[in-house]
N, C-alpha and C positions, 0 to 999 in steps of 0.2 A: 257639221250640223249644230243646231242650238242645243241647249241643255234639256229641252223637252223633246228632242229627237226629231226636229224638223230640218229637212235638208236645206242648206244654204247654197252650196255649190259643189260640183263634181268635176274632177279633171277628165280629160278626154280618154286617158287610158282606162279609168274605172268605167266610164260610159261604154267603151268598146267591149270591155270584159263582161259587162252585165247587160249588154244589148238594149240600152235605153237612150233616150234623147236628153242630154244633160240640161238643156234649157227648159224642157217641159216639166222636169221633176223639181226644179228649184222652188222652195216654199211649201213642198208637200211633206207629210209625215213619212219618216223613214220606212215604217212597216206597212204603210199603204202602197208604197212603190215596190217594196221587196217583201211580199207575203210568203208564208210557207207553201210548199207544193200540196195542194188539196188532195192529190192522188196518193200521197205518201202518208199513211197513218202514223208513222214513227217520226215524222219531221219535227225537229226541235231547233231549227236554226233561229227562228224569231225569238223563242224563249231564251236561248243561250246568249244571243247578241244583246237582247234587252237587258238581261242581268248584268252583262259586262258594262254596258253603257251606264246603267244606274249605279254600278260600283264606282265608276269614274266620277259621276256627279256627287255621290255621297262622300267619297274619300278624298277627292281632289288629286288622285294619283292615276297614272297610266295603268291600263289593264290589257293583258294579252290573252287571247283564247288559244286553246289547243287546236289541232287540226279539226276543221268544222265543215260538215256537209251543209250546204245552203243552196238549194236548186234555184235556177234563174228562169224567169218567165220570158218566153220568146215573143217577138213582135206579133206572131200569129196567135198567141194566147196560151200555148202549151208551156211545159216546163222541161228544162234540160238539167241533168245532174252536174253539179259543180262542187268542188272542194276548195276551201280557203284557209289561209293563215292570217287572221286579223289581229291588229293592235289598235287600241283606242287611247288617245292622249288628250288631256284637258288643256284648254286655254282659259286664262283667268281674267275676270273683270277687275276694275280698280279697287273694288271693295273686298277682293279676295275670293269671291264666289266663282263657280265654274260658269263661263259664258258660252263657250263653244267646245265641241269635241271633234278632234281630227280622227276620222275612221280610215285606217290604211289597211289594205289587204293584198295578199299575194295569191294568185291562182295556182294551186298545186294539184289541179285535177289530173294533169298528165302523169304526175308522180304516183298518184293513187291508182290510176288506170294501169300504169306499167306494173306496179306491184300486184294489183289484182289479177291481171292476166298472165303474169309471170313471163313476160317477154325477156328472153335472155340474150338477145342478139348483142354481140360485143360492142358494136358501134353505139347502140342505144344505151347499153350499160355504162359505157365510158361517159357518154353525154349526161346520163342521169347522175352518175357519181359526181361529175363536175358541178352539176346544178345543185346537188345536195350540199356539196361543200360550200358553194356560194351562198346557199340559203342558211347553212349553219353559221357561216361567217357573218352574214347579215343579221341573223338572230342574235349572235353573240355581241355584235356591235350595238344593236338596238338595246340589248339587255344592259350593256355598260352605260349607254346613254341614259336609260331609265334609272339606273342606280345613281349616276351622277346627279340627275335631276332631283331624285328623292333626297339625296344628301344636301343638295343646295336648298331645297325647299325646307328641310328640317332646320338648316342653319339660319335661313331667313326668318322662319317662325320663331326660333329661339331669340334672334336679335330683336324682332318685333315685341316679343314678350318682355325682354329686358328693358327695351325702350319704354314700353307702357308702364312697367314698374318704376322706372326712373322718373317718368313724368308725374306719376301719382305721388311719389315721394317728394318731388319738387313742389307740387301743388300743396301738399300737406305742410311742408316746411314754410312755404310762403304764407299760408293761412296762419300758422303759428307765429310767424314773424310779425304779420300785420296786427294780430291780436295783442301780442306783447308790446309792439311799438305803440299801439293805441293806448294801452294801459300805462306805459311808462310816460307818455306825453300827457295823459290826462291827470296824473298825480301832481306834477308841478303846476299845471294849469289850474287845477282845483285849489291848490294852496294859494296861488296868486289871486284867483278870483275871490276866494274867501277873505284874503287880506284886503283886497280892494273894497269889498263890501263893508268890512270893519272900518277902514279909513273913511268910507262914505258916511258912516255914522258919526265920526268925530269931526271931520272937516268936509262937510257936504258940498261946499261951494268952491273947493280948490280946483283951479283949472286943469291940473295934471290928472285929476280923476277921469275926466272925459277922454283924455288921450289914452290912459291905461285901459279904460273900458273898451275903447275901439280896438286897440291892439290885441287885447285878450280875446275879444270876440272874433277877430280875424284868425288868431291861432286856433281857437276852438273850432271854428268853421273848417279850417284846413284839415284838422284832425278828423272831424266828422266826415269830410269829403273823402279823405284817404280810406277810411273804413267802409263807407258806402260804395265807393268805386270798386273796392275789392269784392264786396258782395255782388255788385253788378257783374263783374268779370267772371266770377266763379259760379254765378247763378244761384246764390244764396239769399238774395234780397227777396223779402216776402212782403205781401200786401194783404190787408184786410179790407175788402171792398164792400161798399154799400152805396145806394143811390144818393147823390148829393148835387146841389145846384152849383155849377162851376162859377157862376157870377158871384155868389155870396162868398165863396172861398177866395177868389181873386181880389174882390173888394176888401176883404179882411186883411189879406197879406199886404196889399198896397197901403192900407191905412196904417198898419204896424210899421212899415218901412218909412213912410213919410214922417211918422211921429218920432222916429229915431234919427232923422236927418233934417232938423230944422235949418232954415236958411238956404237950402238947395233949391234948384229949379223945380224939383218935385216930379210927379208922374201924372201924365194926362191919361185918364182912364175912360174908356168907352165900353158900355155894357148894353146888351140887347134888352128889349122890353119883355121878351118871352124867356122862360127858364131854359137853361142849358144843362139839363140833367144828365150826368154820367154815372157809371158804376165805378166808383173809385175809392181809394184809401185816402181820407182827408189828410192824414199826417204825411204820407209820401207825396201827394199832390202839392201840399203846401211847401214841402221841401223843393219840389221841382220848380214851382213858381218863384220861390225865393232865389233859387240858383239862377234862373233866367233874369230876374230883375237885378240881382247882384252883378251878373255878367254885363248887363247893359250899363249900369251905373259906373262900372270900372272904365268903360270905354267912352261914355258920353261926356261932353263938356258939362261942367257943373252948372252953367247958366242956361242950359237948354234941357227941357223936360224929356223924359222917356215916355214913349207912347205905348200904352197897353190896351189891347182891344180883344173882346170876346164876341164871337159870332157863332152862328150855326150854318152848316153847309153840307148837303148831301149825306145826311144822317150822322154828322160829326159835330162836336163842339170844337171850335177853333180858337186857340189862344195865340195872339201875335204880340211880340214885344219888339218894338222898333227904337233904335237909338241913332243919334247923329254923329256917331264916333268915326274912327278912321276907316271902317269897313275892311274888306279883304278881297282878294282875287276870287272870282266865281268858282274856279276849279278847286279852291281850297275848302269849299263849303262842307263836303262830306267828312273830311278829316278832322273838322273842329270838334266832333263828338267823340273822338278817340281819347283814351286816357293820356294825360300829361301833355296834350297839345295846347299851346297857347298862341293865339293869333297876334301877329305883329306886322306892321308895314315898315318899309324902308324909311329910315330917318326918324322913326318914333320908337320909344322904349316900349317893351312888352309889359302890360299891367301885371301887378303882383298876383301871386297865386300859384297853385300846383298844376293847374290845367285839368282838374277833375270835375268841376261843377257841371259842365255840359255832358260829360260821360254819364254822370248820375241822372241828368235830365233825360237822356235817351233811354237809359235803363228803366227808369220809372215809367216813361211813356210806353215802352215796349211791354212792360208787365201789365199795362192797362189796355193792351191790344191796340195801341195807338202808334204814332210816329212823331219824330222830331226832326225838323229840317232847318237849314240856315240859307239865307240869300243876301247877296250884296252885288251891286253893279260894278264894284271895283273899289280900289283904295280912294278914300276921301268921300265916299257916298253913303256912309252909314251901313247899318245891317239890320235885318229882320229875322227873328227866330220864331218859328211856327210849330205849335204842337197841336196835333189832331187826335181827339179821343172819341170813340163811338158814343152816340147818344143812347139813352135807355128810356123806355116807356114807363118804368116804375117811378112812382112818386118819390121825391126826396125824403130821406129819413127825417122824422120830426125832431130828432135831437139836434142841439146846437152844434154847429161845426167849429165853433171857437169855445175855448174854456170859459166858464162863467167866472166872474170876479170871485176871488177867494175871500171868504168871510174870516173875521178875527176868530182865532181858536183859543181854547182855554190852555193855560200853561200845563206842561206835561213833565213827567219824570222820564228823562232820556238817558239811555246807555249808548255812548258813542264808542264804537270799536274801530280804531284806525291806527295803523302802524306808522304813518307819517306824522311825526310830532307837530310839525308846523301846521299841517292841514287840520289835525285834530284840535289844536289850540284855536285856530280861526273859526272852525265850525262851532266850537263851544261858545265863543264870544257871540256869534250870530244867534245861536239858539237861546242863550241867556238874555240877549236883548229882547227876545220875544217872551220872556218870563219863564222859560223852561229851567228846570233843575237838571244839570248835566253831569254825568259821571263818565270819565274817559278811561278806556282800556286800550293798551297799545299792542296786545297780542291775544290770541285765542284763549290761552290759559287764564289770563287776567279777566277776560270777558266772562268766562264761565264762573270764575270765582265771584265776580261782582254781581252776576245774575242770580245769586242765591237770594238777593233782595228783589222785590217786585219793581217793575218799570212799566210805564205806559207805552213806551216806544223804544225800539232798539234799532239803531242805524249801524250797519256792519259792513266793513270792507270785506272783499272775498279773498284777496291775496294778502295774507298777514305774515308772510315770511316763514316763520317756524310753524310746525304743527301745533294745534289744529288750525286749519284754514277756516274761512268764513262759512263754507258749506257745512263743515263738520260742526261748527258752533251752532248753526241753525238747527241741524238735525238733533243735536243733544238738547238744545233748549226746548224743542217741541216735545221731547219725551218727559219733561218735568212738569208737574202740576202748576208751578208758578207761572210758567211762560208758554203753556200749551196754546193760549189764545192771545198772547201779547202781539201787538202790531210789530212786525219784523220786516225791515226794508234793507235790501242790498244796495250799497252805494259803491260803485266800482268803475274802474277804467275798462274792465272787460264787459263789453256791452253788445256783443254779437248775439244773434238769435239763439245760438247754441248755449251761450252763457246764461241768457234769460231763462231758457228751458231748464237748465241745470239748477239755477237758483230757485225756481218755482218748485222743482222736485224736492229740493232740500228743505222747503218749508217757508221760504220768504213770501210775504204778501205782495211785495212790489220790488221792482229793480230800477234804480235811477242811475244814470251815467254821470260820472265825474266830468266837469266840475258841478257839484251840487248847487242847484238854484234854490235858495230858501223859499222863494215864492212857489216854485214847483212842488216842493215838499209840503207847503201849506195847502196847496191845491189837492194833492193826493190825500192828505189827512181830512180835508173838507169833504172829499168824495166819499169818505167812510163814515160821515156823521150819521147817515141813516142805517148803517149796518150795526150789528151787535158790538158793544163796546168791549175793550179788553177785560178779561176776567169772566165774560159770559160765553156760553157755548156757541160756537159758530163752525161752519164747515171749513175744512182745510182748503187752502188755495188750490184752484184747479191748475 
């Protein structure tokens, strides 16, 4: 029977013993087919059997009943007295729940009747004793089987628990590894990027600058993809959605990419006349679009444009990116969105990269209740990548979807807390070029000592080697009258959502990932121009 006590099937011996048609009762409730004898006010067969079956469902273990009277209804409608020795055994579904119960009984009515009436005939006594011995042996065997099954079940449960603990430990170790790897990669990248910016101030027209900029951008992008892909796989990628016109966002990203690749064949963009409004996170969607375009440019010939099209269809905004690259076998389409998969055809080299960009694309699309698919007619025919996002009736948010140009800011007194001496020196040069007065501290203790003087802005790394770390520095500064309202920005290679939440709780006003973009810093400071200035009362960061 099923776990809700519905009969699935009955063998012929059971049907004969209970005087029923085995096919007629399949699919009917157990206690509808076998009710208590209404003429017996002390009948408790239904109650006892129901309790035993429920015990099996709740515990997942077999349950045996003692000698049980349970009268059987005859085909004529009456009831005959019967005694049984029942055992109920569970069968499990794939998820570990009880799916079925095997209800096995032995008719011991003859034994009860013989004992009741005291028949002492030798022949019957011998036969009875033999039967009792057989029954005892059978019960002993069944008891041993139940014990073995229980021990095996306990062993399996223990193994499953241990395996679950091991998987959780491995997941936590992987998360820590990725966070540490991201931080360790971002530090040298930040130093190199800052040094490149300084060189750009001294020798702005040197041809090597463009090469260095492209390679550093590629390394930074791979680092970001590694971190984002880990968030996608672990389910930690978060989005802040609002209504926006996908046309505007796609046009902005295309314009930015074309501006950074002069001389290439460019991108052929087709947009609809009507808005394509979706409920989306502009930052994540911009990342998704950039990854699609970057993937297309890697594979497409430099003299043939990439085609980008936005349409609406069946309640969805549809973004298609088509390239004339090498294409791929149609059966490989689904696997292209798996992490670390890179498409390549026979006789052609695989484009550079970690194979994470499309995994991030699918993760972002999924978080927006959408989908990402790929299509190619085969090698040499190019490829089309399609993202579908649900449309929304809400009007687009009035705020700009792209950052406004950063206005020139006034010089500031800046405390720079960074344990990487090369990186600190380069950041200091860039800030001084903007007219700032910069004080450098290479550890938390020096930072707290320097902070006895007032500053307009404090840029602080989080991992400073020795105690105190950046979080501790922020908490201590917020307790001092001098820096209770000073603008405090975390600049770190640790940039997961948990890191940002922790820095916010410590008292930081903002959290910027390494390598620090001076223009991004200026933009953040510009966004604060309408807020209370340092030294004036203002609410603590949320």
